[in-house]
RORO-851627 format. One record per residue (C-alpha): residue number from 1; chain; x, y, z; residue in one letter. Coordinates in steps of 0.05 Angstrom, whole numbers, m for minus. Layout:
REM RORO-851627
<num NUM chaine A xx X yy Y zz Z residu A>;
...
***
This chain:
REM RORO-851627
<num 1 chaine A xx 498 yy 289 zz m210 residu M>;
<num 2 chaine A xx 521 yy 354 zz m185 residu S>;
<num 3 chaine A xx 470 yy 351 zz m127 residu G>;
<num 4 chaine A xx 493 yy 280 zz m102 residu H>;
<num 5 chaine A xx 565 yy 289 zz m108 residu S>;
<num 6 chaine A xx 569 yy 359 zz m75 residu K>;
<num 7 chaine A xx 526 yy 336 zz m17 residu W>;
<num 8 chaine A xx 568 yy 276 zz m8 residu A>;
<num 9 chaine A xx 628 yy 325 zz m7 residu S>;
<num 10 chaine A xx 597 yy 370 zz 47 residu I>;
<num 11 chaine A xx 582 yy 310 zz 89 residu K>;
<num 12 chaine A xx 650 yy 283 zz 84 residu H>;
<num 13 chaine A xx 680 yy 350 zz 109 residu K>;
<num 14 chaine A xx 634 yy 355 zz 165 residu K>;
<num 15 chaine A xx 670 yy 342 zz 234 residu A>;
<num 16 chaine A xx 655 yy 273 zz 256 residu A>;
<num 17 chaine A xx 631 yy 289 zz 323 residu T>;
<num 18 chaine A xx 607 yy 234 zz 373 residu D>;
<num 19 chaine A xx 536 yy 254 zz 367 residu S>;
<num 20 chaine A xx 540 yy 252 zz 291 residu K>;
<num 21 chaine A xx 579 yy 182 zz 294 residu R>;
<num 22 chaine A xx 526 yy 159 zz 343 residu G>;
<num 23 chaine A xx 470 yy 178 zz 292 residu A>;
<num 24 chaine A xx 507 yy 145 zz 236 residu A>;
<num 25 chaine A xx 514 yy 84 zz 275 residu F>;
<num 26 chaine A xx 438 yy 81 zz 288 residu T>;
<num 27 chaine A xx 420 yy 90 zz 215 residu K>;
<num 28 chaine A xx 473 yy 34 zz 187 residu I>;
<num 29 chaine A xx 450 yy m17 zz 245 residu I>;
<num 30 chaine A xx 379 yy m9 zz 220 residu R>;
<num 31 chaine A xx 396 yy m13 zz 145 residu E>;
<num 32 chaine A xx 440 yy m77 zz 162 residu I>;
<num 33 chaine A xx 382 yy m104 zz 201 residu T>;
<num 34 chaine A xx 331 yy m91 zz 146 residu A>;
<num 35 chaine A xx 375 yy m118 zz 91 residu I>;
<num 36 chaine A xx 392 yy m179 zz 127 residu A>;
<num 37 chaine A xx 317 yy m194 zz 140 residu R>;
<num 38 chaine A xx 301 yy m184 zz 65 residu S>;
<num 39 chaine A xx 361 yy m218 zz 34 residu G>;
<num 40 chaine A xx 393 yy m263 zz 85 residu G>;
<num 41 chaine A xx 453 yy m253 zz 131 residu G>;
<num 42 chaine A xx 509 yy m277 zz 88 residu N>;
<num 43 chaine A xx 547 yy m221 zz 56 residu P>;
<num 44 chaine A xx 574 yy m270 zz 0 residu E>;
<num 45 chaine A xx 503 yy m279 zz m25 residu N>;
<num 46 chaine A xx 476 yy m209 zz m8 residu N>;
<num 47 chaine A xx 513 yy m156 zz m42 residu P>;
<num 48 chaine A xx 472 yy m101 zz m11 residu S>;
<num 49 chaine A xx 490 yy m126 zz 58 residu L>;
<num 50 chaine A xx 566 yy m134 zz 35 residu R>;
<num 51 chaine A xx 561 yy m59 zz 16 residu S>;
<num 52 chaine A xx 525 yy m40 zz 83 residu A>;
<num 53 chaine A xx 580 yy m78 zz 121 residu I>;
<num 54 chaine A xx 636 yy m41 zz 87 residu D>;
<num 55 chaine A xx 604 yy 28 zz 99 residu R>;
<num 56 chaine A xx 599 yy 8 zz 176 residu A>;
<num 57 chaine A xx 673 yy m8 zz 176 residu R>;
<num 58 chaine A xx 687 yy 56 zz 141 residu A>;
<num 59 chaine A xx 658 yy 96 zz 200 residu I>;
<num 60 chaine A xx 692 yy 49 zz 252 residu N>;
<num 61 chaine A xx 631 yy 11 zz 276 residu M>;
<num 62 chaine A xx 655 yy m46 zz 319 residu P>;
<num 63 chaine A xx 641 yy m115 zz 290 residu S>;
<num 64 chaine A xx 603 yy m140 zz 349 residu S>;
<num 65 chaine A xx 551 yy m84 zz 331 residu N>;
<num 66 chaine A xx 548 yy m109 zz 256 residu V>;
<num 67 chaine A xx 545 yy m182 zz 277 residu D>;
<num 68 chaine A xx 486 yy m168 zz 324 residu N>;
<num 69 chaine A xx 450 yy m122 zz 271 residu A>;
<num 70 chaine A xx 456 yy m184 zz 224 residu I>;
<num 71 chaine A xx 431 yy m230 zz 274 residu K>;
<num 72 chaine A xx 366 yy m187 zz 291 residu K>;
<num 73 chaine A xx 352 yy m186 zz 219 residu G>;
<num 74 chaine A xx 356 yy m261 zz 210 residu T>;
<num 75 chaine A xx 320 yy m272 zz 276 residu G>;
<num 76 chaine A xx 374 yy m302 zz 313 residu E>;
<num 77 chaine A xx 365 yy m247 zz 361 residu L>;
<num 78 chaine A xx 301 yy m209 zz 381 residu P>;
<num 79 chaine A xx 296 yy m137 zz 344 residu G>;
<num 80 chaine A xx 248 yy m86 zz 318 residu V>;
<num 81 chaine A xx 221 yy m95 zz 253 residu T>;
<num 82 chaine A xx 231 yy m36 zz 210 residu Y>;
<num 83 chaine A xx 189 yy m16 zz 149 residu E>;
<num 84 chaine A xx 218 yy 23 zz 90 residu E>;
<num 85 chaine A xx 183 yy 88 zz 77 residu V>;
<num 86 chaine A xx 195 yy 135 zz 13 residu T>;
<num 87 chaine A xx 176 yy 208 zz 12 residu F>;
<num 88 chaine A xx 170 yy 249 zz m52 residu D>;
<num 89 chaine A xx 182 yy 323 zz m36 residu A>;
<num 90 chaine A xx 206 yy 389 zz m59 residu Y>;
<num 91 chaine A xx 258 yy 435 zz m31 residu A>;
<num 92 chaine A xx 272 yy 515 zz m38 residu P>;
<num 93 chaine A xx 292 yy 530 zz m109 residu G>;
<num 94 chaine A xx 245 yy 477 zz m137 residu G>;
<num 95 chaine A xx 292 yy 423 zz m122 residu V>;
<num 96 chaine A xx 264 yy 349 zz m123 residu A>;
<num 97 chaine A xx 276 yy 309 zz m60 residu L>;
<num 98 chaine A xx 275 yy 234 zz m52 residu L>;
<num 99 chaine A xx 276 yy 215 zz 22 residu I>;
<num 100 chaine A xx 281 yy 140 zz 42 residu I>;
<num 101 chaine A xx 271 yy 117 zz 114 residu G>;
<num 102 chaine A xx 270 yy 59 zz 159 residu L>;
<num 103 chaine A xx 219 yy 64 zz 215 residu T>;
<num 104 chaine A xx 183 yy 23 zz 269 residu D>;
<num 105 chaine A xx 126 yy 78 zz 266 residu N>;
<num 106 chaine A xx 108 yy 104 zz 198 residu K>;
<num 107 chaine A xx 62 yy 157 zz 227 residu N>;
<num 108 chaine A xx 115 yy 186 zz 271 residu R>;
<num 109 chaine A xx 163 yy 187 zz 216 residu T>;
<num 110 chaine A xx 117 yy 219 zz 162 residu T>;
<num 111 chaine A xx 95 yy 276 zz 215 residu A>;
<num 112 chaine A xx 172 yy 290 zz 233 residu E>;
<num 113 chaine A xx 192 yy 295 zz 156 residu V>;
<num 114 chaine A xx 130 yy 336 zz 138 residu R>;
<num 115 chaine A xx 147 yy 383 zz 200 residu N>;
<num 116 chaine A xx 224 yy 388 zz 177 residu S>;
<num 117 chaine A xx 197 yy 406 zz 109 residu L>;
<num 118 chaine A xx 150 yy 458 zz 131 residu S>;
<num 119 chaine A xx 202 yy 491 zz 176 residu K>;
<num 120 chaine A xx 254 yy 497 zz 122 residu K>;
<num 121 chaine A xx 206 yy 519 zz 64 residu N>;
<num 122 chaine A xx 202 yy 448 zz 30 residu G>;
<num 123 chaine A xx 138 yy 409 zz 22 residu S>;
<num 124 chaine A xx 115 yy 339 zz 14 residu L>;
<num 125 chaine A xx 93 yy 320 zz m55 residu A>;
<num 126 chaine A xx 46 yy 261 zz m85 residu G>;
<num 127 chaine A xx 78 yy 192 zz m90 residu P>;
<num 128 chaine A xx 120 yy 185 zz m152 residu G>;
<num 129 chaine A xx 123 yy 262 zz m161 residu S>;
<num 130 chaine A xx 197 yy 259 zz m157 residu T>;
<num 131 chaine A xx 219 yy 191 zz m150 residu S>;
<num 132 chaine A xx 219 yy 184 zz m228 residu Y>;
<num 133 chaine A xx 273 yy 233 zz m233 residu L>;
<num 134 chaine A xx 324 yy 186 zz m196 residu F>;
<num 135 chaine A xx 359 yy 118 zz m221 residu A>;
<num 136 chaine A xx 394 yy 74 zz m178 residu K>;
<num 137 chaine A xx 469 yy 70 zz m191 residu K>;
<num 138 chaine A xx 536 yy 54 zz m160 residu G>;
<num 139 chaine A xx 577 yy 114 zz m139 residu F>;
<num 140 chaine A xx 651 yy 120 zz m118 residu I>;
<num 141 chaine A xx 690 yy 179 zz m102 residu S>;
<num 142 chaine A xx 766 yy 184 zz m100 residu I>;
<num 143 chaine A xx 811 yy 244 zz m79 residu E>;
<num 144 chaine A xx 847 yy 271 zz m139 residu K>;
<num 145 chaine A xx 913 yy 269 zz m108 residu D>;
<num 146 chaine A xx 908 yy 194 zz m96 residu K>;
<num 147 chaine A xx 905 yy 172 zz m172 residu V>;
<num 148 chaine A xx 910 yy 206 zz m238 residu S>;
<num 149 chaine A xx 846 yy 213 zz m283 residu E>;
<num 150 chaine A xx 883 yy 171 zz m335 residu E>;
<num 151 chaine A xx 899 yy 115 zz m290 residu D>;
<num 152 chaine A xx 833 yy 112 zz m257 residu L>;
<num 153 chaine A xx 799 yy 108 zz m324 residu M>;
<num 154 chaine A xx 836 yy 52 zz m345 residu E>;
<num 155 chaine A xx 821 yy 12 zz m282 residu V>;
<num 156 chaine A xx 749 yy 32 zz m273 residu A>;
<num 157 chaine A xx 725 yy 28 zz m347 residu L>;
<num 158 chaine A xx 756 yy m39 zz m356 residu D>;
<num 159 chaine A xx 719 yy m62 zz m295 residu A>;
<num 160 chaine A xx 652 yy m33 zz m330 residu G>;
<num 161 chaine A xx 647 yy 34 zz m302 residu A>;
<num 162 chaine A xx 591 yy 81 zz m339 residu E>;
<num 163 chaine A xx 622 yy 149 zz m327 residu D>;
<num 164 chaine A xx 681 yy 183 zz m291 residu I>;
<num 165 chaine A xx 676 yy 261 zz m276 residu N>;
<num 166 chaine A xx 735 yy 295 zz m252 residu S>;
<num 167 chaine A xx 712 yy 370 zz m258 residu E>;
<num 168 chaine A xx 709 yy 381 zz m183 residu G>;
<num 169 chaine A xx 750 yy 361 zz m123 residu E>;
<num 170 chaine A xx 739 yy 289 zz m131 residu Y>;
<num 171 chaine A xx 744 yy 232 zz m186 residu H>;
<num 172 chaine A xx 672 yy 213 zz m188 residu E>;
<num 173 chaine A xx 651 yy 144 zz m216 residu I>;
<num 174 chaine A xx 581 yy 120 zz m232 residu T>;
<num 175 chaine A xx 561 yy 51 zz m255 residu C>;
<num 176 chaine A xx 507 yy 4 zz m261 residu E>;
<num 177 chaine A xx 491 yy m35 zz m194 residu T>;
<num 178 chaine A xx 511 yy m100 zz m226 residu A>;
<num 179 chaine A xx 580 yy m76 zz m238 residu D>;
<num 180 chaine A xx 593 yy m42 zz m171 residu F>;
<num 181 chaine A xx 628 yy m96 zz m134 residu E>;
<num 182 chaine A xx 673 yy m111 zz m192 residu A>;
<num 183 chaine A xx 696 yy m41 zz m201 residu I>;
<num 184 chaine A xx 705 yy m28 zz m124 residu K>;
<num 185 chaine A xx 746 yy m91 zz m123 residu K>;
<num 186 chaine A xx 789 yy m70 zz m183 residu A>;
<num 187 chaine A xx 801 yy m1 zz m144 residu I>;
<num 188 chaine A xx 820 yy m37 zz m83 residu N>;
<num 189 chaine A xx 863 yy m84 zz m116 residu D>;
<num 190 chaine A xx 905 yy m25 zz m140 residu K>;
<num 191 chaine A xx 907 yy 4 zz m69 residu N>;
<num 192 chaine A xx 870 yy 61 zz m89 residu I>;
<num 193 chaine A xx 836 yy 97 zz m26 residu P>;
<num 194 chaine A xx 759 yy 115 zz m36 residu V>;
<num 195 chaine A xx 723 yy 169 zz 3 residu V>;
<num 196 chaine A xx 653 yy 143 zz m15 residu T>;
<num 197 chaine A xx 632 yy 80 zz m43 residu A>;
<num 198 chaine A xx 553 yy 63 zz m44 residu E>;
<num 199 chaine A xx 492 yy 48 zz m82 residu M>;
<num 200 chaine A xx 455 yy 109 zz m88 residu T>;
<num 201 chaine A xx 402 yy 152 zz m130 residu M>;
<num 202 chaine A xx 427 yy 194 zz m185 residu I>;
<num 203 chaine A xx 382 yy 246 zz m213 residu P>;
<num 204 chaine A xx 368 yy 248 zz m292 residu S>;
<num 205 chaine A xx 363 yy 325 zz m290 residu T>;
<num 206 chaine A xx 387 yy 379 zz m245 residu T>;
<num 207 chaine A xx 360 yy 450 zz m220 residu V>;
<num 208 chaine A xx 409 yy 506 zz m211 residu K>;
<num 209 chaine A xx 401 yy 537 zz m146 residu V>;
<num 210 chaine A xx 432 yy 608 zz m128 residu E>;
<num 211 chaine A xx 429 yy 660 zz m72 residu G>;
<num 212 chaine A xx 391 yy 649 zz m7 residu N>;
<num 213 chaine A xx 355 yy 587 zz m32 residu A>;
<num 214 chaine A xx 427 yy 551 zz m26 residu V>;
<num 215 chaine A xx 432 yy 563 zz 47 residu K>;
<num 216 chaine A xx 355 yy 542 zz 56 residu Q>;
<num 217 chaine A xx 362 yy 477 zz 15 residu L>;
<num 218 chaine A xx 427 yy 455 zz 50 residu L>;
<num 219 chaine A xx 398 yy 473 zz 119 residu S>;
<num 220 chaine A xx 334 yy 427 zz 100 residu L>;
<num 221 chaine A xx 379 yy 371 zz 76 residu M>;
<num 222 chaine A xx 416 yy 371 zz 140 residu E>;
<num 223 chaine A xx 353 yy 372 zz 183 residu A>;
<num 224 chaine A xx 323 yy 314 zz 145 residu L>;
<num 225 chaine A xx 389 yy 275 zz 149 residu E>;
<num 226 chaine A xx 389 yy 286 zz 229 residu D>;
<num 227 chaine A xx 324 yy 249 zz 234 residu N>;
<num 228 chaine A xx 347 yy 176 zz 260 residu E>;
<num 229 chaine A xx 288 yy 148 zz 215 residu D>;
<num 230 chaine A xx 314 yy 179 zz 153 residu V>;
<num 231 chaine A xx 368 yy 137 zz 118 residu Q>;
<num 232 chaine A xx 380 yy 175 zz 55 residu H>;
<num 233 chaine A xx 362 yy 240 zz 25 residu V>;
<num 234 chaine A xx 371 yy 251 zz m51 residu Y>;
<num 235 chaine A xx 363 yy 315 zz m88 residu A>;
<num 236 chaine A xx 377 yy 341 zz m161 residu N>;
<num 237 chaine A xx 405 yy 410 zz m142 residu F>;
<num 238 chaine A xx 465 yy 443 zz m182 residu D>;
<num 239 chaine A xx 505 yy 491 zz m139 residu I>;
<num 240 chaine A xx 565 yy 526 zz m168 residu S>;
<num 241 chaine A xx 630 yy 527 zz m135 residu D>;
<num 242 chaine A xx 624 yy 601 zz m127 residu E>;
<num 243 chaine A xx 560 yy 595 zz m88 residu E>;
<num 244 chaine A xx 585 yy 541 zz m42 residu M>;
<num 245 chaine A xx 647 yy 590 zz m27 residu D>;
<num 246 chaine A xx 597 yy 642 zz m6 residu K>;
<num 247 chaine A xx 566 yy 592 zz 41 residu I>;
<num 248 chaine A xx 633 yy 571 zz 70 residu S>;
<num 249 chaine A xx 653 yy 644 zz 84 residu E>;
***
């Protein structure tokens, strides 16, 4: 849990520059197109599409971009066909990575991912080497000053939440994917603002990372996510608050 939540927090704190927002637009457009192609263009019947649209709205993507991405997926507009690719890899400190991409050229993406890993002291692993460590879950994070842990537990647990962790800067809710929409709705109905609400891959075990490996690891994570073919990078690291403070300084 630590790896996912800390990386989500790091990304949330980064400045939303135009270049970063442009990259985020590209990634979410690809995802919406791919989801609409595989599951249909009606978000009422396609929960994955509904979730992707919510994330597009969260980064202020214009509705026209969302609509066009859906139409490209359903074939109403011409568009590129993207293939999902998965890479198992290892990062500095023995951290397991699961890298998910959407690409129109698998060979190009594989070469670019391998190059990023090589430059940052990581390495590709055989298929399935790390993916078995991760399980698909719903994840919602909320700033602690927006709601008390007690009130949030009452709302989220009643709606089907699996776990609530309030040890760090945020309340962090995990749940089974089937319960995600109901929990999100219950929180929204109480007008509780969320920082992150997404389907994600949560690791079953974590690896403690310290010293120089922390900076190397986070640099690799950022390099991979800067690749527009890479949609998500999941990791099983655990970095203490003290180590994070050192990086911030």
